[in-house]
Backbone bond lengths (Angstrom), bond angles and torsions (degrees), N, CA, C in turn:
res aa  C-N    CA-C-N  psi(-1)  N-CA   C-N-CA  omega(-1)  CA-C   N-CA-C  phi
1 X - - - 1.465 - - 1.529 109.03 -
2 X 1.321 116.69 124.49 1.460 119.37 -179.89 1.524 110.31 -82.04
3 X 1.301 115.31 141.65 1.464 120.95 176.81 1.525 107.20 -107.38
4 X 1.336 115.88 92.78 1.452 121.12 -174.61 1.529 110.33 -72.14
5 X 1.329 115.13 132.53 1.459 120.77 176.68 1.526 107.69 -93.12
6 X 1.304 117.82 99.61 1.454 121.46 -174.98 1.525 109.96 -68.81
7 X 1.334 116.02 132.48 1.465 119.93 177.27 1.518 111.97 -82.18
8 X 1.332 116.50 -23.08 1.455 119.13 -173.91 1.533 112.21 -57.72
9 X 1.322 116.85 -31.77 1.461 120.83 -177.63 1.523 112.37 -69.90
10 X 1.333 117.54 -14.54 1.464 120.65 -175.61 1.529 113.68 -94.73
11 X 1.319 117.80 3.43 1.465 120.56 -173.22 1.531 112.37 -58.51
12 X 1.311 116.45 -46.49 1.467 119.69 -176.70 1.528 111.43 -64.46
13 X 1.340 115.58 -42.95 1.465 119.47 178.16 1.530 111.30 -65.49
14 X 1.326 116.54 -36.06 1.460 122.19 178.62 1.527 110.79 -61.80
15 X 1.319 115.98 -46.25 1.470 120.13 -179.89 1.526 110.46 -63.87
16 X 1.324 117.26 -42.25 1.465 120.35 178.94 1.525 110.46 -63.64
17 X 1.323 116.74 -37.79 1.467 121.11 178.23 1.524 110.51 -64.74
18 X 1.325 117.13 -45.87 1.469 120.24 -179.50 1.520 111.82 -63.75
19 X 1.320 116.65 -33.94 1.465 119.75 178.93 1.527 110.87 -58.24
20 X 1.323 115.56 -30.98 1.457 120.46 -178.27 1.528 112.77 -86.29
21 X 1.356 117.26 -32.52 1.473 118.49 -167.91 1.523 115.20 -116.50
22 X 1.345 118.46 -19.57 1.470 118.52 -172.71 1.527 110.52 -152.51
23 X 1.317 117.84 88.99 1.472 120.22 -179.71 1.522 113.38 -63.80
24 X 1.328 117.80 -26.45 1.469 120.15 -179.12 1.526 110.52 -67.65
25 X 1.334 117.17 -55.24 1.459 119.47 179.90 1.531 111.00 -69.61
26 X 1.307 117.07 -30.02 1.462 120.73 176.99 1.526 110.41 -58.22
27 X 1.308 117.50 -44.67 1.461 121.79 178.78 1.525 111.09 -64.14
28 X 1.323 116.26 -41.30 1.466 121.37 178.89 1.526 110.70 -61.92
29 X 1.321 116.70 -45.29 1.462 121.36 -177.71 1.519 111.25 -65.40
30 X 1.310 116.69 -40.71 1.466 119.57 177.48 1.523 110.74 -62.90
31 X 1.329 116.65 -36.91 1.463 120.62 178.31 1.521 111.08 -66.71
32 X 1.328 117.59 -41.42 1.461 121.30 -178.43 1.520 112.80 -71.49
33 X 1.327 116.54 -36.28 1.450 119.45 -168.88 1.520 110.34 78.04
34 X 1.305 116.55 -171.20 1.463 120.71 -175.86 1.526 111.04 -70.23
35 X 1.316 116.41 134.70 1.463 122.65 171.98 1.517 107.13 -106.96
36 X 1.307 116.41 115.12 1.455 120.23 -178.92 1.518 110.29 -102.44
37 X 1.302 115.62 145.27 1.457 121.26 178.01 1.523 109.92 -96.38
38 X 1.336 117.01 141.86 1.467 118.96 175.04 1.523 110.24 -69.93
39 X 1.319 115.57 166.02 1.467 119.32 175.87 1.521 109.18 -58.53
40 X 1.310 115.70 136.78 1.458 120.97 -175.79 1.525 111.28 -76.53
41 X 1.347 115.63 149.76 1.457 120.99 171.42 1.528 108.85 -74.33
42 X 1.342 115.21 165.74 1.452 116.91 174.65 1.534 108.42 -64.62
43 X 1.323 117.80 151.55 1.465 121.21 -171.55 1.523 114.85 -55.02
44 X 1.337 118.04 -42.99 1.462 118.89 -177.35 1.527 110.92 -65.24
45 X 1.327 117.38 -46.22 1.461 120.76 178.89 1.518 111.01 -62.11
46 X 1.330 116.83 -40.10 1.463 120.54 179.36 1.521 111.42 -61.94
47 X 1.326 117.51 -39.36 1.461 120.72 179.01 1.525 111.35 -71.27
48 X 1.340 117.07 -35.99 1.468 119.73 173.61 1.517 110.12 -59.74
49 X 1.310 116.28 -44.20 1.469 120.29 -179.91 1.524 110.62 -63.69
50 X 1.319 117.03 -40.37 1.466 120.75 179.44 1.521 111.04 -63.43
51 X 1.324 116.77 -42.57 1.461 120.66 179.29 1.521 110.57 -65.21
52 X 1.316 117.08 -46.27 1.465 121.29 -179.51 1.526 110.97 -60.66
53 X 1.321 116.80 -34.59 1.460 120.59 -175.84 1.517 115.26 -86.01
54 X 1.317 118.38 -2.07 1.471 120.45 -177.64 1.527 111.09 -60.02
55 X 1.339 115.80 129.07 1.465 123.77 175.24 1.525 112.92 60.63
56 X 1.324 116.97 27.67 1.460 122.03 175.30 1.513 109.59 -121.65
57 X 1.320 117.08 156.50 1.454 120.56 172.99 1.525 109.13 -65.95
58 X 1.312 116.45 159.23 1.469 120.65 -179.99 1.513 111.23 -57.24
59 X 1.336 116.57 -42.58 1.468 120.29 -177.80 1.520 111.36 -66.41
60 X 1.338 117.02 -46.39 1.462 120.08 -179.31 1.525 110.84 -63.48
61 X 1.328 116.68 -41.85 1.464 120.37 179.40 1.520 111.00 -62.11
62 X 1.341 116.23 -42.58 1.463 119.99 -179.33 1.523 111.27 -64.58
63 X 1.325 116.63 -38.79 1.461 120.86 -179.58 1.522 111.22 -64.49
64 X 1.333 116.41 -47.40 1.465 120.11 -178.56 1.522 111.07 -67.30
65 X 1.339 116.26 -41.61 1.461 117.59 179.65 1.518 110.86 -64.88
66 X 1.336 118.56 -35.90 1.460 120.68 178.30 1.522 111.03 -62.12
67 X 1.347 116.63 -41.00 1.460 120.06 176.01 1.533 110.48 -62.54
68 X 1.333 114.97 -45.60 1.460 120.79 179.43 1.518 110.68 -59.72
69 X 1.322 116.98 -43.41 1.463 122.27 -178.13 1.529 110.81 -65.60
70 X 1.326 116.51 -45.51 1.464 119.82 179.85 1.529 111.30 -64.38
71 X 1.334 116.03 -39.59 1.463 120.07 176.28 1.526 110.83 -61.47
72 X 1.322 117.20 -44.36 1.467 120.58 -177.80 1.527 111.19 -64.68
73 X 1.333 117.23 -38.49 1.465 119.74 178.71 1.522 111.28 -64.26
74 X 1.335 116.22 -35.23 1.460 120.46 178.88 1.523 111.58 -69.38
75 X 1.340 116.43 -38.49 1.461 121.36 -173.45 1.526 114.38 -88.42
76 X 1.319 117.33 -26.27 1.466 119.84 -170.14 1.530 115.41 -60.24
77 X 1.349 120.50 -30.65 1.470 117.23 177.70 1.528 113.45 -55.88
78 X 1.339 116.94 -21.84 1.468 120.15 -179.23 1.529 112.69 -93.22
79 X 1.336 117.08 -3.18 1.457 120.94 -176.05 1.518 109.95 -128.87
80 X 1.319 115.41 161.88 1.467 120.45 -178.02 1.520 111.67 -70.37
81 X 1.353 116.37 -42.10 1.455 120.10 -176.67 1.521 108.72 -162.94
82 X 1.335 116.44 175.39 1.458 121.02 -176.81 1.532 112.68 -64.37
83 X 1.340 120.91 -41.98 1.462 118.70 177.42 1.525 113.22 -56.76
84 X 1.334 117.30 -42.86 1.471 119.12 -179.91 1.522 110.80 -68.68
85 X 1.308 118.29 -33.72 1.460 121.57 176.82 1.521 110.53 -62.68
86 X 1.332 117.41 -46.60 1.463 121.16 -179.84 1.521 110.68 -62.96
87 X 1.327 117.46 -40.45 1.461 120.47 -179.20 1.523 111.77 -62.05
88 X 1.313 116.96 -34.82 1.458 120.68 -174.77 1.526 113.13 -97.68
89 X 1.326 117.88 -6.27 1.465 120.90 -178.52 1.520 111.18 -70.28
90 X 1.311 115.57 146.61 1.458 121.98 177.42 1.530 109.99 -75.99
91 X 1.337 116.71 140.56 1.466 120.42 179.05 1.523 111.82 -56.40
92 X 1.320 116.42 -40.82 1.460 119.92 -178.45 1.527 111.36 -62.23
93 X 1.317 116.21 -35.74 1.462 120.49 178.23 1.524 110.48 -64.36
94 X 1.317 116.39 -46.77 1.461 119.97 -179.44 1.528 111.29 -67.32
95 X 1.327 117.07 -37.30 1.466 119.60 177.05 1.521 111.10 -64.41
96 X 1.330 116.95 -34.85 1.465 120.51 179.81 1.530 111.69 -65.54
97 X 1.326 116.62 -20.98 1.475 120.94 177.16 1.521 111.33 -82.37
98 X 1.331 117.03 -11.44 1.457 121.34 -179.13 1.518 113.71 105.35
99 X 1.331 117.44 6.18 1.464 121.05 -179.50 1.533 108.42 -84.84
100 X 1.311 116.57 126.67 1.465 120.78 -177.95 1.532 110.85 -70.20
101 X 1.348 117.33 157.60 1.471 119.58 178.09 1.527 113.19 -55.30
102 X 1.339 117.34 -40.86 1.454 119.74 179.38 1.530 111.38 -62.56
103 X 1.325 116.63 -42.92 1.463 119.87 -179.40 1.522 111.72 -71.25
104 X 1.329 116.93 -28.56 1.468 119.20 173.13 1.524 109.87 -60.73
105 X 1.332 116.23 -42.77 1.469 119.44 178.69 1.527 110.61 -64.32
106 X 1.330 117.30 -35.13 1.470 120.70 177.84 1.536 110.61 -67.59
107 X 1.341 116.16 -43.17 1.466 119.55 179.35 1.529 110.73 -63.52
108 X 1.313 116.56 -36.69 1.462 119.43 178.54 1.536 110.73 -68.81
109 X 1.334 116.35 -39.26 1.468 119.48 177.62 1.523 110.64 -63.35
110 X 1.321 116.30 -40.85 1.465 120.69 178.27 1.528 110.59 -63.96
111 X 1.320 116.87 -47.93 1.462 119.63 -177.94 1.521 111.51 -65.61
112 X 1.341 117.00 -36.67 1.464 120.05 177.95 1.528 111.14 -63.53
113 X 1.336 116.39 -40.89 1.466 120.16 177.95 1.525 110.49 -62.59
114 X 1.331 116.66 -41.65 1.471 121.56 -178.61 1.522 110.50 -65.29
115 X 1.335 115.84 -40.21 1.463 120.13 -179.21 1.529 110.99 -71.25
116 X 1.335 116.31 -40.04 1.465 120.45 -175.56 1.525 112.71 -73.10
117 X 1.325 117.59 -30.79 1.468 120.44 -174.44 1.534 111.25 -133.58
118 X 1.320 117.83 61.88 1.471 119.69 -178.68 1.522 112.91 -61.74
119 X 1.338 116.04 -32.34 1.467 118.75 -179.53 1.517 111.80 -65.29
120 X 1.322 117.41 -28.31 1.463 121.63 -179.99 1.519 111.08 -77.28
121 X 1.336 117.06 -47.06 1.461 120.41 -172.66 1.523 112.73 -82.89
122 X 1.327 117.53 -24.58 1.469 120.05 175.96 1.525 110.79 -64.49
123 X 1.323 116.16 -31.55 1.468 121.05 -177.85 1.531 111.13 -112.34
124 X 1.311 116.32 29.51 1.459 120.87 -175.36 1.526 111.97 -57.18
125 X 1.318 117.48 -38.43 1.463 120.98 -174.78 1.520 112.72 -71.15
126 X 1.318 117.54 -9.01 1.461 119.88 178.65 1.524 111.77 -80.56
127 X 1.338 117.05 -6.15 1.459 122.01 -179.61 1.525 111.54 -92.53
128 X 1.320 115.37 162.64 1.466 120.97 174.90 1.516 110.02 -71.76
129 X 1.335 116.80 165.60 1.464 121.11 176.31 1.528 110.84 -55.41
130 X 1.320 115.96 -46.01 1.466 120.53 -176.80 1.522 111.21 -63.58
131 X 1.318 116.95 -40.06 1.459 120.20 179.92 1.521 111.16 -69.12
132 X 1.332 117.16 -38.36 1.466 120.64 177.77 1.522 110.35 -64.55
133 X 1.328 117.44 -41.32 1.466 120.47 176.31 1.531 110.28 -58.93
134 X 1.330 116.57 -43.04 1.459 120.57 -179.30 1.531 110.78 -64.87
135 X 1.326 116.60 -43.98 1.463 121.19 -177.98 1.533 110.97 -64.52
136 X 1.325 116.10 -46.54 1.464 119.15 -176.04 1.524 112.47 -72.82
137 X 1.326 116.92 -38.96 1.469 119.44 -178.24 1.522 112.60 -70.15
138 X 1.325 117.20 -11.00 1.464 120.73 174.93 1.526 111.68 -77.54
139 X 1.339 117.00 -12.08 1.467 121.58 179.68 1.528 108.89 -90.23
140 X 1.311 116.48 130.69 1.461 121.46 178.69 1.529 110.63 -55.60
141 X 1.341 115.90 129.43 1.457 120.91 177.49 1.509 114.55 95.82
142 X 1.338 116.97 -8.14 1.471 120.13 177.92 1.517 108.31 -112.53
143 X 1.324 115.94 114.54 1.449 121.92 177.96 1.518 111.33 -103.25
144 X 1.309 115.48 -175.72 1.465 120.45 -175.40 1.520 111.93 -61.75
145 X 1.349 117.45 -42.71 1.465 119.89 -178.43 1.527 110.81 -61.97
146 X 1.341 117.32 -46.08 1.459 120.75 179.50 1.525 110.51 -59.99
147 X 1.319 116.50 -41.72 1.467 120.15 179.76 1.522 111.08 -66.84
148 X 1.330 117.13 -37.83 1.465 120.15 178.00 1.525 111.18 -65.11
149 X 1.342 117.57 -41.25 1.465 120.71 177.07 1.525 110.88 -63.80
150 X 1.322 116.37 -35.77 1.463 121.07 176.33 1.525 110.33 -62.48
151 X 1.321 116.32 -43.02 1.464 120.12 179.05 1.527 111.41 -62.76
152 X 1.342 116.34 -39.88 1.463 120.00 -176.85 1.520 111.62 -74.87
153 X 1.336 117.17 -50.78 1.462 120.42 -167.62 1.525 113.89 -95.13
154 X 1.322 118.54 -26.60 1.461 120.08 -179.18 1.526 111.44 -97.79
155 X 1.323 116.66 -54.98 1.464 118.90 177.49 1.521 112.31 -82.90
156 X 1.327 116.51 -15.25 1.465 122.86 177.25 1.525 111.70 53.52
157 X 1.322 114.67 47.44 1.460 120.64 174.02 1.530 108.47 -72.04
158 X 1.319 118.87 138.22 1.466 121.38 -170.33 1.521 115.47 -80.56
159 X 1.334 118.71 -17.14 1.467 118.84 -170.78 1.527 111.22 -128.21
160 X 1.332 115.78 63.46 1.466 122.25 179.86 1.524 108.57 -119.30
161 X 1.321 116.11 136.50 1.465 121.50 177.14 1.511 108.77 -128.26
162 X 1.331 116.32 138.94 1.468 121.72 -178.72 1.530 108.65 -118.91
163 X 1.328 117.54 84.59 1.465 120.60 -173.24 1.518 113.96 -67.38
164 X 1.335 117.53 -17.83 1.454 119.21 179.38 1.516 114.03 -89.14
165 X 1.326 117.69 -3.14 1.455 121.46 -178.36 1.524 110.05 -71.45
166 X 1.328 116.68 127.20 1.457 121.14 -175.13 1.524 111.79 -62.84
167 X 1.329 117.22 -41.10 1.461 120.55 -179.87 1.519 112.14 -63.70
168 X 1.323 116.57 -41.92 1.459 120.47 178.48 1.528 110.76 -63.21
169 X 1.326 116.14 -42.74 1.471 119.68 178.91 1.525 110.94 -64.06
170 X 1.326 117.36 -41.10 1.467 120.42 177.99 1.525 110.77 -62.27
171 X 1.327 116.23 -44.03 1.459 120.24 -178.85 1.523 111.40 -64.84
172 X 1.321 116.95 -40.78 1.466 120.12 179.72 1.528 110.54 -69.46
173 X 1.329 116.52 -31.69 1.455 118.80 173.91 1.510 111.56 -66.23
174 X 1.320 116.10 -41.24 1.466 122.39 179.65 1.528 111.80 -64.75
175 X 1.330 116.94 -41.27 1.467 120.96 -174.39 1.525 113.04 -86.70
176 X 1.337 116.52 -36.77 1.464 120.11 -171.08 1.526 113.83 -117.48
177 X 1.332 116.55 -1.85 1.450 119.40 179.26 1.511 114.28 71.86
178 X 1.320 117.52 23.96 1.460 121.10 178.90 1.523 108.72 -81.04
179 X 1.320 119.75 122.12 1.466 121.12 179.41 1.531 111.31 -61.55
180 X 1.323 116.33 141.69 1.460 121.20 -179.58 1.523 111.95 -58.68
181 X 1.333 116.07 -30.58 1.465 120.19 -177.00 1.526 113.19 -79.56
182 X 1.321 117.60 -0.13 1.466 120.73 -179.27 1.528 110.39 -62.59
183 X 1.313 116.16 156.21 1.465 120.48 179.12 1.524 110.47 -67.88
184 X 1.324 114.77 158.64 1.465 120.65 177.98 1.522 110.56 -56.11
185 X 1.330 117.12 -34.75 1.467 120.86 -177.74 1.520 112.08 -61.46
186 X 1.330 117.15 -33.54 1.473 120.28 179.62 1.524 109.75 -63.20
187 X 1.334 116.80 -45.79 1.467 120.83 179.94 1.532 110.78 -68.22
188 X 1.328 116.02 -40.90 1.464 120.00 179.82 1.522 111.56 -64.17
189 X 1.326 116.70 -41.73 1.465 120.48 -179.72 1.529 110.54 -64.20
190 X 1.331 117.60 -41.25 1.464 120.63 178.11 1.526 110.69 -62.10
191 X 1.332 115.94 -38.82 1.466 120.46 -176.77 1.520 113.16 -71.54
192 X 1.333 117.86 -19.02 1.464 120.29 -177.52 1.523 112.07 -56.94
193 X 1.326 117.24 -33.12 1.468 119.08 -177.03 1.522 111.77 -69.25
194 X 1.341 118.16 -16.67 1.465 120.72 179.94 1.523 112.36 -87.35
195 X 1.320 117.54 -12.56 1.461 121.03 179.81 1.527 109.41 -62.96
196 X 1.323 119.20 137.99 1.468 130.15 13.06 1.538 114.26 -98.58
197 X 1.328 117.38 34.72 1.470 121.51 -177.16 1.529 111.79 -125.14
198 X 1.328 117.33 33.73 1.463 119.22 -173.23 1.531 113.09 -67.88
199 X 1.320 118.50 -26.19 1.462 119.29 176.60 1.520 110.81 -65.17
200 X 1.320 116.73 -44.23 1.459 119.93 176.67 1.520 110.97 -63.51
201 X 1.321 116.79 -37.52 1.461 119.99 176.84 1.531 110.09 -60.33
202 X 1.321 117.14 -42.00 1.468 120.47 178.35 1.531 111.24 -60.67
203 X 1.328 117.51 -43.21 1.461 120.46 179.39 1.523 111.23 -58.34
204 X 1.323 115.92 -42.32 1.465 119.30 -179.07 1.521 112.23 -75.26
205 X 1.327 117.18 -30.46 1.465 119.03 174.27 1.523 110.40 -63.87
206 X 1.316 117.20 -45.85 1.473 119.64 177.22 1.525 110.71 -60.35
207 X 1.334 116.95 -44.06 1.467 120.54 -179.28 1.532 111.10 -63.41
208 X 1.317 117.52 -32.95 1.475 120.81 -177.17 1.515 111.93 -63.91
209 X 1.337 117.87 -23.23 1.454 120.11 179.02 1.520 112.04 -70.71
210 X 1.335 116.42 -17.99 1.472 121.10 -179.55 1.502 112.88 -98.16
211 X 1.340 117.12 -1.04 1.466 120.15 -177.19 1.528 109.55 -122.79
212 X 1.334 116.89 145.45 1.464 119.30 179.29 1.512 112.03 -69.33
């Protein structure tokens, strides 16, 4: 059973922290108001969705994942769980849902890891952020960015920063004048002042791209 650390409860403390350390983001957050996260999917499904959505537009990713989800609901009564279903599914079936051959191999690698080490993934949330990044990035098809998004949106860890995310870099350039070509360390150093609420900072940075 995962014990999700909800970020929503930290909003008030986050605003008070920004008032002391960052008037620029503080103003942005007050303008946005509270950003709440929906209830998270179970970890395996969330990672399947992340893999399916890699390098696709939001709309295309949502469409393909919806097909994948509906297919899995139809098939699962005949299987023990989703990892075993993916392992035994025909490639042609998965391709017909819109999943590319490369992503099929990633989904199989993910499901194989889940089947081989259930004791590890059942208690994944009991690990530190750094350990979870190490565990997930060892699976073919899951890189650091995907693992960071998993920490933010699925496990809802409060202090995660994704310096390689294009949207975050654009937002920080817009707010702080940091050139996009700057090293990762420049973005990471700026984000240090938001700790221990860097996940909430990321949510507001993404939202700032949609507001004047």
